[in-house]
Each structure stands twice: as structure tokens, then as C-alpha cells.
C-alpha positions as CSV (number, residue, x, y, z in Angstrom):
1,M,-67.8,-68.1,56.1
2,D,-70.2,-67.1,53.7
3,A,-74.2,-67.1,54.2
4,A,-74.9,-70.3,52.5
5,A,-72.2,-72.1,54.4
6,A,-73.5,-70.7,57.5
7,T,-77.3,-71.8,56.9
8,P,-77.9,-75.3,58.8
9,P,-78.8,-78.1,56.6
10,S,-82.1,-78.6,58.0
11,L,-83.2,-74.9,56.8
12,H,-81.8,-76.2,53.1
13,L,-83.9,-79.4,53.4
14,S,-87.2,-77.4,54.7
15,H,-86.7,-75.1,51.9
16,W,-86.4,-77.4,49.1
17,A,-89.8,-79.4,50.9
18,I,-91.7,-76.3,50.6
19,R,-90.9,-75.9,46.8
20,A,-91.5,-79.5,46.0
21,T,-94.5,-79.1,47.8
22,L,-95.7,-76.1,46.0
23,V,-94.6,-77.6,42.7
24,A,-96.5,-80.9,43.5
25,I,-99.8,-78.9,44.0
26,L,-99.4,-76.6,41.1
27,A,-98.9,-79.8,38.8
28,A,-101.9,-81.4,40.4
29,M,-104.0,-78.3,39.6
30,L,-102.8,-78.0,36.3
31,L,-103.9,-81.7,35.6
32,L,-107.0,-81.6,37.4
33,P,-109.0,-80.6,34.3
34,V,-107.8,-83.0,32.1
35,W,-108.3,-86.2,34.1
36,I,-111.9,-85.5,35.9
37,V,-114.3,-85.7,32.8
38,A,-114.7,-88.4,30.3
39,F,-114.2,-86.3,27.0
40,P,-111.9,-83.3,27.3
41,P,-114.1,-80.7,25.7
42,L,-111.2,-79.6,23.2
43,L,-112.0,-78.7,19.3
44,D,-109.8,-80.5,17.3
45,Y,-108.6,-83.1,19.9
46,P,-110.8,-85.6,18.8
47,N,-109.4,-85.7,15.0
48,H,-105.8,-85.7,16.1
49,L,-106.5,-88.6,18.5
50,A,-108.6,-90.6,15.8
51,R,-105.8,-90.2,13.5
52,A,-103.3,-91.6,15.7
53,F,-105.4,-94.3,16.3
54,V,-105.7,-95.1,12.6
55,L,-101.6,-94.9,12.0
56,S,-101.3,-97.2,14.9
57,H,-103.9,-99.8,13.6
58,L,-103.3,-99.7,9.9
59,N,-102.2,-103.4,9.9
60,D,-104.6,-104.6,12.6
61,P,-107.0,-107.1,10.8
62,H,-109.6,-106.2,13.4
63,F,-110.2,-103.0,11.9
64,P,-110.9,-101.9,8.2
65,F,-108.4,-98.8,8.1
66,R,-106.1,-100.2,5.4
67,Q,-108.8,-99.8,2.9
68,F,-109.6,-96.2,3.9
69,Y,-106.1,-94.9,4.8
70,R,-102.2,-95.1,4.4
71,S,-99.5,-93.9,6.3
72,D,-96.9,-91.3,5.2
73,W,-94.3,-90.3,7.4
74,G,-91.7,-87.8,6.6
75,A,-89.6,-85.2,8.2
76,Y,-92.9,-82.8,8.3
77,P,-92.9,-79.7,11.1
78,Y,-96.3,-80.7,12.7
79,L,-95.3,-84.3,13.7
80,G,-95.1,-83.6,17.5
81,M,-98.4,-85.3,18.4
82,D,-98.4,-87.8,16.0
83,A,-95.0,-89.2,16.9
84,S,-95.6,-88.8,20.6
85,L,-99.0,-90.7,20.2
86,A,-97.2,-93.4,18.3
87,V,-95.2,-94.0,21.5
88,L,-97.9,-93.4,23.9
89,A,-100.3,-95.8,22.2
90,R,-98.1,-98.7,22.8
91,L,-98.2,-98.3,26.3
92,F,-101.5,-97.0,26.9
93,P,-105.2,-97.4,25.5
94,I,-105.4,-94.6,22.8
95,E,-107.7,-92.3,24.9
96,T,-105.4,-92.6,27.8
97,A,-102.3,-92.0,25.6
98,G,-104.3,-88.6,24.5
99,R,-104.7,-87.6,28.3
100,V,-100.8,-88.6,28.8
101,Y,-100.3,-85.9,25.8
102,L,-102.8,-83.4,27.1
103,S,-100.8,-83.5,30.6
104,L,-97.6,-83.3,29.1
105,C,-98.5,-79.8,27.4
106,V,-100.3,-78.3,30.3
107,L,-97.3,-79.2,32.3
108,A,-94.5,-78.3,30.0
109,L,-95.3,-74.6,28.6
110,P,-95.1,-73.4,32.5
111,A,-92.1,-75.5,33.1
112,A,-90.6,-74.2,30.0
113,A,-91.4,-70.6,30.8
114,W,-89.9,-70.8,34.5
115,F,-86.4,-72.6,32.6
116,F,-86.1,-69.8,30.2
117,L,-87.1,-66.8,32.6
118,R,-84.2,-68.2,35.1
119,Q,-81.8,-68.0,32.3
120,A,-83.1,-64.5,30.9
121,R,-83.2,-63.1,34.3
122,A,-81.8,-64.9,37.1
123,D,-84.1,-63.4,39.7
124,S,-87.3,-63.8,37.6
125,E,-88.5,-67.1,39.0
126,A,-91.5,-65.3,40.7
127,A,-92.6,-63.8,37.4
128,S,-92.6,-67.2,36.1
129,F,-96.0,-67.8,38.1
130,W,-97.6,-65.8,35.3
131,S,-96.9,-68.7,32.8
132,L,-99.4,-70.7,34.5
133,L,-102.1,-68.7,33.6
134,I,-101.1,-69.7,29.7
135,A,-101.1,-73.5,30.4
136,Y,-104.9,-73.5,29.2
137,N,-104.2,-71.1,26.5
138,V,-106.4,-70.4,23.6
139,F,-104.3,-73.0,21.0
140,F,-104.7,-75.8,23.9
141,L,-108.7,-75.1,24.3
142,E,-109.1,-75.2,20.3
143,G,-107.1,-78.4,20.1
144,F,-104.0,-76.6,18.4
145,L,-101.9,-79.1,20.4
146,N,-98.9,-79.3,18.1
147,F,-98.7,-75.4,18.4
148,D,-99.1,-75.6,22.0
149,L,-96.5,-77.9,22.6
150,S,-94.3,-75.9,20.1
151,I,-94.4,-73.1,22.5
152,A,-92.8,-74.8,25.5
153,M,-90.3,-76.3,23.2
154,G,-89.5,-73.1,21.9
155,L,-88.9,-71.8,25.4
156,L,-87.0,-74.6,26.3
157,A,-84.7,-74.3,23.3
158,L,-84.3,-70.5,24.1
159,G,-83.2,-71.2,27.8
160,L,-81.0,-73.8,26.8
161,W,-79.3,-71.3,23.9
162,L,-79.3,-68.7,26.7
163,R,-77.3,-71.2,29.2
164,W,-74.6,-71.7,26.1
165,L,-74.6,-68.2,25.4
166,A,-73.6,-67.2,28.9
167,R,-70.9,-70.2,29.2
168,P,-70.2,-71.9,25.9
169,G,-69.5,-75.3,25.8
170,T,-69.9,-78.5,23.4
171,V,-72.8,-80.1,25.5
172,R,-74.6,-77.0,26.0
173,W,-74.5,-76.3,22.3
174,V,-75.7,-79.8,21.3
175,A,-78.4,-79.7,24.1
176,A,-79.9,-76.4,22.4
177,L,-79.5,-77.9,18.7
178,V,-81.7,-81.1,20.0
179,A,-84.2,-78.4,21.5
180,F,-84.6,-76.5,18.4
181,T,-84.8,-79.5,16.2
182,A,-87.6,-80.7,18.3
183,S,-89.4,-77.4,18.5
184,Y,-89.4,-77.7,14.7
185,F,-90.9,-81.0,14.7
186,A,-93.6,-79.8,17.0
187,H,-94.7,-76.8,14.7
188,L,-93.1,-74.7,12.0
189,L,-94.2,-71.5,13.6
190,G,-92.8,-72.1,17.0
191,F,-89.6,-72.8,15.4
192,A,-89.5,-69.9,13.4
193,L,-90.5,-67.4,16.4
194,A,-88.0,-69.0,18.5
195,G,-85.4,-68.2,15.9
196,L,-86.5,-64.7,15.6
197,I,-86.2,-64.2,19.4
198,V,-82.6,-65.5,19.0
199,V,-81.8,-62.8,16.2
200,A,-83.1,-60.2,17.8
201,Y,-81.3,-60.8,21.0
202,L,-78.1,-61.3,19.3
203,A,-78.7,-57.8,17.7
204,L,-79.6,-56.0,20.5
205,S,-76.6,-57.7,22.6
206,R,-74.1,-56.9,19.8
207,R,-72.5,-60.2,20.1
208,P,-69.6,-61.2,18.0
209,F,-69.8,-62.8,14.7
210,R,-69.0,-66.1,16.6
211,D,-72.0,-66.4,18.4
212,W,-73.9,-65.5,15.4
213,A,-72.5,-68.5,13.4
214,W,-72.7,-71.2,15.8
215,S,-76.5,-69.7,16.9
216,G,-77.6,-69.8,13.4
217,A,-76.1,-73.4,13.2
218,L,-78.8,-74.4,15.8
219,A,-81.5,-73.9,13.0
220,L,-79.6,-75.8,10.0
221,P,-81.4,-79.4,10.7
222,G,-85.1,-77.8,11.1
223,V,-84.4,-75.6,7.7
224,A,-82.9,-78.6,6.0
225,F,-85.6,-81.0,6.9
226,Y,-88.1,-78.2,5.9
227,L,-86.9,-77.7,2.5
228,H,-86.6,-81.4,2.0
229,S,-89.9,-82.7,3.1
230,S,-92.6,-79.8,3.2
231,R,-92.1,-76.3,2.1
232,V,-95.8,-75.9,3.5
233,G,-96.5,-72.2,3.3
234,L,-94.2,-71.1,0.5
235,T,-97.2,-70.2,-1.7
236,A,-100.7,-69.2,-0.6
237,N,-103.7,-68.7,-3.1
238,K,-105.6,-66.9,-0.1
239,I,-104.4,-64.1,2.5
240,V,-106.7,-62.5,4.9
241,F,-105.7,-59.3,7.1
242,H,-107.9,-58.5,10.0
243,G,-109.2,-54.8,10.6
244,L,-108.6,-52.9,13.6
245,E,-111.7,-54.0,15.4
246,D,-110.8,-57.6,14.6
247,K,-107.2,-57.2,15.8
248,L,-108.0,-55.3,19.0
249,D,-110.3,-58.2,19.7
250,S,-107.6,-60.6,19.0
251,L,-105.0,-59.1,21.0
252,G,-107.4,-60.3,24.4
253,M,-106.3,-63.8,23.1
254,I,-103.1,-63.5,25.3
255,L,-105.2,-64.4,28.1
256,H,-108.6,-66.3,26.6
257,G,-110.5,-68.7,28.5
258,Y,-114.0,-69.4,29.4
259,S,-114.7,-66.6,31.5
260,P,-114.4,-63.0,30.0
261,A,-114.7,-61.6,33.3
262,L,-111.6,-63.4,34.5
263,D,-110.0,-62.6,31.2
264,W,-110.3,-59.1,32.1
265,I,-109.3,-59.4,35.7
266,S,-106.1,-61.2,34.7
267,R,-105.0,-58.7,32.1
268,G,-105.8,-56.0,34.8
269,A,-103.8,-57.8,37.3
270,L,-100.7,-58.1,35.1
271,A,-100.6,-54.5,35.0
272,V,-101.2,-53.9,38.8
273,W,-98.6,-56.6,39.3
274,F,-95.9,-54.4,37.2
275,L,-96.8,-51.3,38.8
276,A,-96.6,-52.6,42.7
277,S,-93.3,-54.2,41.3
278,W,-91.9,-50.6,40.3
279,W,-93.8,-48.3,43.1
280,R,-90.7,-47.1,45.2
281,N,-88.8,-49.9,45.0
282,P,-84.9,-49.3,44.5
283,E,-84.5,-53.2,43.3
284,F,-86.4,-52.5,40.4
285,R,-84.6,-52.6,37.0
286,W,-86.0,-52.8,33.4
287,D,-84.4,-54.7,30.9
288,R,-84.1,-53.1,27.7
289,K,-83.5,-56.0,25.3
290,W,-86.3,-57.7,26.5
291,I,-88.4,-54.6,26.3
292,A,-87.4,-54.3,22.8
293,I,-88.4,-58.0,21.9
294,A,-91.5,-57.6,23.4
295,A,-92.2,-54.5,21.4
296,L,-91.1,-56.4,18.2
297,F,-93.7,-59.3,18.8
298,F,-96.3,-56.7,19.6
299,A,-95.5,-54.8,16.4
300,L,-95.5,-58.2,14.4
301,F,-99.2,-59.2,15.9
302,W,-100.3,-56.1,14.1
303,V,-98.6,-56.8,10.6
304,I,-98.9,-60.8,10.4
305,P,-102.3,-61.7,8.7
306,W,-104.9,-63.6,10.1
307,M,-104.9,-66.6,7.3
308,W,-102.3,-67.5,4.9
309,G,-103.4,-70.3,2.6
310,E,-106.9,-72.2,2.8
311,E,-106.1,-73.5,6.1
312,A,-103.3,-71.6,8.1
313,S,-105.6,-69.5,10.3
314,D,-105.1,-67.5,13.5
315,L,-101.5,-66.5,12.7
316,D,-101.2,-63.2,14.1
317,I,-102.2,-64.3,17.6
318,R,-99.5,-67.0,17.5
319,V,-97.0,-64.2,18.4
320,L,-98.9,-63.8,21.9
321,P,-97.7,-66.3,23.9
322,F,-94.1,-65.5,23.0
323,M,-94.6,-62.0,23.7
324,F,-96.1,-62.6,27.0
325,V,-93.5,-64.5,28.3
326,A,-91.1,-62.1,26.7
327,I,-92.9,-59.3,29.0
328,L,-92.3,-61.4,32.1
329,A,-88.4,-61.0,31.4
330,T,-88.4,-57.3,30.9
331,A,-88.3,-56.2,34.6
332,R,-85.9,-57.2,37.6
333,V,-88.3,-56.7,40.7
334,G,-86.0,-58.0,43.6
335,R,-87.1,-59.3,47.0
336,R,-90.5,-58.0,46.6
337,A,-91.3,-60.3,43.7
338,M,-91.9,-63.4,46.2
339,A,-94.5,-61.2,48.0
340,L,-96.3,-60.2,44.7
341,A,-96.4,-63.9,43.4
342,I,-99.9,-64.3,45.5
343,I,-101.6,-62.0,42.5
344,P,-100.8,-64.9,39.7
345,L,-101.0,-67.6,42.1
346,L,-104.7,-66.6,43.1
347,L,-105.5,-65.9,39.6
348,F,-104.1,-69.2,38.5
349,A,-106.6,-70.9,41.4
350,G,-109.5,-69.2,40.0
351,R,-108.8,-70.0,36.3
352,T,-108.3,-73.9,37.4
353,V,-111.5,-74.1,39.1
354,N,-113.4,-72.3,36.1
355,V,-111.7,-74.4,33.3
356,A,-112.5,-77.7,35.4
357,R,-116.1,-76.5,35.9
358,H,-116.5,-75.8,32.6
359,F,-115.2,-79.1,31.3
360,Q,-117.6,-80.9,33.7
361,E,-120.5,-78.7,32.2
362,W,-119.9,-80.2,28.7
363,Q,-119.8,-83.8,29.8
364,P,-123.6,-84.4,29.8
365,A,-124.1,-83.1,26.3
366,L,-120.8,-85.0,25.3
367,S,-122.1,-88.1,26.7
368,G,-125.3,-87.7,24.6
369,L,-123.1,-87.6,21.7
370,A,-121.2,-90.7,22.7
371,R,-124.3,-92.8,22.9
372,S,-124.8,-92.4,19.2
373,L,-121.6,-94.2,18.6
374,D,-123.2,-97.7,19.7
375,V,-126.2,-97.3,17.6
376,V,-124.1,-97.3,14.0
377,P,-122.3,-100.3,13.0
378,R,-118.6,-100.9,13.3
379,G,-116.6,-100.2,10.1
380,A,-119.4,-97.9,8.9
381,L,-118.8,-95.2,6.0
382,V,-120.0,-92.0,8.3
383,L,-120.4,-88.7,6.9
384,P,-120.2,-85.8,9.4
385,I,-122.1,-82.8,8.7
386,V,-121.5,-80.2,11.6
387,E,-122.2,-76.4,11.7
388,G,-121.7,-74.0,14.7
389,D,-120.8,-70.4,15.0
390,E,-119.6,-70.5,18.8
391,D,-116.3,-69.2,19.8
392,P,-114.0,-72.0,18.9
393,I,-113.3,-73.0,22.2
394,E,-116.8,-73.5,22.7
395,R,-117.1,-76.0,19.8
396,P,-115.9,-79.7,21.6
397,F,-119.0,-81.0,19.3
398,T,-117.2,-80.3,15.9
399,H,-115.1,-83.2,15.7
400,F,-116.4,-85.6,18.3
401,W,-117.7,-88.2,15.6
402,A,-114.1,-88.9,15.4
403,Y,-114.4,-91.1,18.2
404,G,-116.4,-93.3,16.2
405,V,-113.2,-94.0,14.5
406,I,-111.6,-95.0,17.3
407,R,-114.4,-96.9,19.2
408,R,-116.4,-98.3,16.2
409,G,-113.6,-98.2,13.5
410,W,-115.7,-96.0,11.4
411,F,-114.5,-94.3,8.3
412,S,-115.0,-90.6,8.0
413,P,-113.6,-88.0,5.1
414,Y,-112.4,-85.3,7.5
415,L,-109.8,-86.9,9.5
416,K,-107.1,-84.3,9.1
417,D,-105.1,-85.1,5.9
418,A,-102.4,-82.3,4.8
419,P,-99.6,-83.7,2.8
420,G,-96.6,-82.1,4.2
421,E,-98.0,-81.5,7.6
422,T,-99.6,-84.9,8.8
423,P,-98.4,-88.6,8.2
424,M,-101.9,-89.9,7.1
425,R,-103.5,-90.0,3.9
426,I,-106.8,-91.0,2.8
427,V,-107.1,-93.1,0.1
428,H,-110.7,-93.8,-0.2
429,E,-112.2,-91.3,-2.9
430,S,-115.9,-90.3,-1.5
431,Y,-118.1,-87.2,-1.5
432,T,-116.9,-84.5,0.7
433,P,-119.6,-81.7,0.8
434,D,-118.0,-78.2,1.2
435,G,-118.6,-76.3,4.3
436,F,-117.2,-78.9,7.1
437,W,-114.0,-77.2,7.7
438,N,-115.9,-73.6,8.1
439,L,-118.9,-75.3,9.9
440,V,-121.3,-73.1,7.2
441,Y,-122.8,-75.0,4.4
442,D,-123.5,-72.3,1.8
443,E,-124.4,-74.9,-0.8
444,T,-126.7,-77.6,0.0
445,P,-125.0,-81.0,-0.1
446,D,-125.8,-83.5,-2.9
447,W,-127.7,-86.0,-1.6
448,K,-127.6,-88.3,-4.5
449,Q,-123.9,-88.4,-3.7
450,V,-124.4,-88.5,-0.2
451,Q,-126.4,-91.7,-0.4
452,N,-124.0,-93.5,-2.7
453,D,-121.3,-93.0,-0.8
454,Y,-122.4,-93.4,2.7
455,Q,-124.2,-95.3,5.2
456,Y,-124.7,-93.2,8.1
457,V,-124.7,-89.3,8.2
458,W,-123.9,-87.9,11.7
459,A,-125.8,-84.6,11.5
460,Y,-125.0,-81.8,14.4
461,D,-127.0,-78.5,14.4
462,V,-128.3,-78.5,10.9
463,P,-132.0,-79.0,11.0
464,R,-132.7,-77.4,7.9
465,F,-131.2,-80.6,6.4
466,S,-133.5,-83.1,8.6
467,A,-136.0,-83.2,5.9
468,P,-133.7,-84.2,2.9
469,L,-132.0,-86.4,5.0
470,A,-135.1,-88.0,5.9
471,E,-136.1,-88.7,2.1
472,I,-132.6,-90.6,1.5
473,G,-132.7,-92.2,5.3
474,E,-134.4,-92.7,8.4
475,K,-133.2,-90.9,11.7
476,I,-132.2,-93.6,14.3
477,Y,-131.0,-91.5,17.1
478,S,-131.0,-87.8,18.4
479,S,-129.3,-85.8,21.2
480,G,-129.6,-82.4,21.5
481,A,-128.6,-80.8,18.2
482,L,-127.1,-84.1,16.9
483,E,-129.3,-86.3,14.5
484,V,-127.7,-89.5,13.2
485,Y,-129.4,-91.1,10.2
486,R,-129.3,-94.7,8.6
487,I,-129.0,-94.0,4.7
488,H,-131.3,-96.2,2.8
489,R,-129.0,-98.9,0.9
490,S,-129.3,-102.4,-0.1
491,S,-128.7,-104.7,2.8
492,D,-125.7,-106.4,1.0
493,D,-123.9,-103.1,1.3
494,L,-124.2,-102.8,5.2
495,P,-121.1,-103.6,7.1
496,Q,-121.2,-106.8,8.9
497,E,-120.5,-107.2,12.7
498,P,-117.1,-107.9,12.9
499,D,-115.0,-109.1,16.0
500,R,-115.7,-107.9,19.3
501,S,-112.3,-107.1,19.8
502,L,-112.7,-103.8,18.0
503,N,-113.5,-102.5,21.3
504,K,-110.5,-103.2,22.9
505,Q,-108.2,-100.6,22.4
């Protein structure tokens, strides 16, 4: 009789009860920051949310969106959030749907990392606790939620592929095919980086041609969709490489949060964890394949440009989450791993407290911005003018005006409209001053055009524009760095108060 058969059923039940309790506690901790605040303070998040709201209400007669926007769905490689919210918005109010999507992101990444690591190294479950530290990674905090989801989808696809590689079968191959195709629709770079790991692993493992052929076929749907519908990134008129100092600074983004001290402690603790795992441990083994793959991604970080084209920035740091998880797959620790799991668990608890506290600290300022929505009529033409030189994860004000699109049916020219990427086009022509996307206005806006094309200006942290704005309008609200101006126009041009059902989401 083997040991498993000799184990009483009550002990099995106790073991699974403990695991289930731990998973429930960790999931609750992951979800806590998202659900305890009125406004998740994530940079791009309101813009994405507003675009999804517009797409779901284009034909709603209670909103004026059809005269300003149109839909443009296609097999683009960045539809993860738009497609998810298109479904969730049918079940929940849009802001609740957004929280559900955020919850999916923070739960999916550590879950996918755990699944991947179990396939990469069957005894690496304890190492997967480190992936909890990247659930609230820099991409999530900046609201780059398509790429954030693509990390999880890429790791899931790799895990399913490794399962197929270990025991080939039709069902397993089809599961991997679906996951890789889903990773394409989440984000092109997540799809490409996962594919690079497949190629590197096959080469390092010296697998036969059959494995190469079937593995390559997993990418065919994504590649076909890309060549047919998008081809984003094939040309670039602006390529920017960072220097050594900026690269060294960017390398720290692998564990970047709201507390620099906690970031440094986390990075140091990871090194300590490896040292403690190796020191006088006869069960410790290195995995050369995953060491080589982690080294490959480290080298890629140094040679990839920071920007490709006008909008594709932060390219180099996007390899870091995959490199981080590959590092966790490099070592077999043995029985000591469970005892050492206390290190990432304690760090995760500290980072969760820090994120939740930071989210709450932003709420008074964001509530002040939210009150500005009520002083502007429904259906108004609103121009945001925003500056800010803070760390991107400290700029939740940048797209906060987008809540006016959701709650008040505003038109704004800065909802993300990127052909081949997003499924919404702006059809209303209006003046858009240079500077919004960089948060720096090197040239003074043409105030005459602003007056001709807009009814209100939502101006954040641009006090030098207060005087010219006062000449073409009147300030009707202020809160902190925010000033809202009603532009002088004929009364006939002002929007009428539509049905109260605009407040119903």
C-alpha cells in the first residue's frame, strides 16, 4: 500500500480545506483595493471605461453619441477590455462592470502564473506566491489593462502548451490554441512574448520537428488576424531608445508600486529567497532552460526601444513580467519552499495594505473632480486640458473627465481612437490642441478655435491658461488644481437638458 492510499480521508479533506481557505484569503486581499473606493485611481482606466460605455450606447436615444462616434469592430489585437466590457455592460452598470474587469485582471495574473509554474516545474507551487506581488504591477496601475490581461493570457497559454508538450493530445492542443488566440486579442506584445518563450524552449529542449510544427500552428490564427485586420507597428516614424541611466531606472519597474522603500525591500527579498533556497539544500536544483530564457528576456530588455511610433511607449519594460515569472521557474527548491513561502506572503500583505491605503488617499481629490461633472450640462462639448509631470501611476486625474462621458453624455475628443487597435472611431471634427497625450502644452492653444468648437473646458493644473480662458468664458467650478470654464456662446448653442434617464447606467 502506498503512502497516499494509507492517508486517512479526513487528512485529505483537511489539506484541501486549508488550501481553499488560503486561496479565498488571498483572493479577498487581491480584490480589496478595487472594491473599497469609489474611483480606482488608475491612469488610463476611465478612458477605456468611457469608450466601452459609448460603444454600448451608440443606439441609445437618451445619449447623443451617434452624432460624435461610430463603432469599428474588427479582429484587432487589443480588444480584450472592449470585448469583455461589451458583455459585462449587459449584466452590470458600466462602472460596476469596470470593477469586475479589474477584478479579473488582478486575479488572473497570479492564477495563470501558478498554473504555468506547475507545468514548468511540478514542485514550484510555493514560488508562485511571488506572482502575487505583480498583480498590481505598473501596467495595471497605469491602466494599461489590455497588456495586463495579456500577461495572464500568455502565461495560461504557455502552461496549456507545456501540458500538451508533456502529453500530446487533441484536446490539450486545442485548449492551447484557444488560449494563444485569446492572448492575441488581449494584446499583440503579450502574444508575441509568449510565442518567443515557445521558440526558446523548443530550441533549448532540442525537440523534434513534429513539436515545432504543431507548436507553430498555435500562432496561425493570431498571425492571420493581425495580417488581415491590423498590422499595427509595421511602420514607425519615431523610434526612441533610452540611455543607460533610464534603462537602469526602468529595470526597477519589475516590482514598481506606490512605495519605493517597499519596492527595494521586495527586490532584495527575492534575492534572499533564492539564497535561502540554495544554501545547504541537497534538494535544490537549477533548471538551465529557464535560466537561459530568463537571460534572453533580460537581454531583450536592453535592446528593445522605449518607443516605437507615436503612441507605442514603454515597450522595453513589457518584457519584465514574463522575465520575472521565468526567473521563478529557474529553481527546484524542494520541501524547503513551503517554509520560505512566508517571505512573499508577508511582502504581499504589506503591498496590499500600501495599495489599498493609496487608493483611499486619492478619494477626496477625485471626489472633488467628480463634483465638476454636475456643473456641466448633459450632452455638452467638453475640451479637457490637462498637464502633469508626476510618475504615471500617480496621475489618476489625467482621464478623469471621461466619467463625464459616462455620467453626463459629454462629447470629448480624447477618447482613445486608434484604427487597427480600438473599435471606436470619432466622427465629429473639432479642434484638438497638441499636448494632451504628452501632458505638456509646448504651444498655446488657439483659444478662438476652442471657443468655436466647445462649450466647456475642463482644465487641470494649467494655471497659466486661466487668464485666456477667462477671456472666452467664465469659471464655474474649481477644486484643487481643477478649473471648469463655461465658454461664451449664444444661448441657442447650449445643449438642452435631456431626459433624466441619462443618469441610469
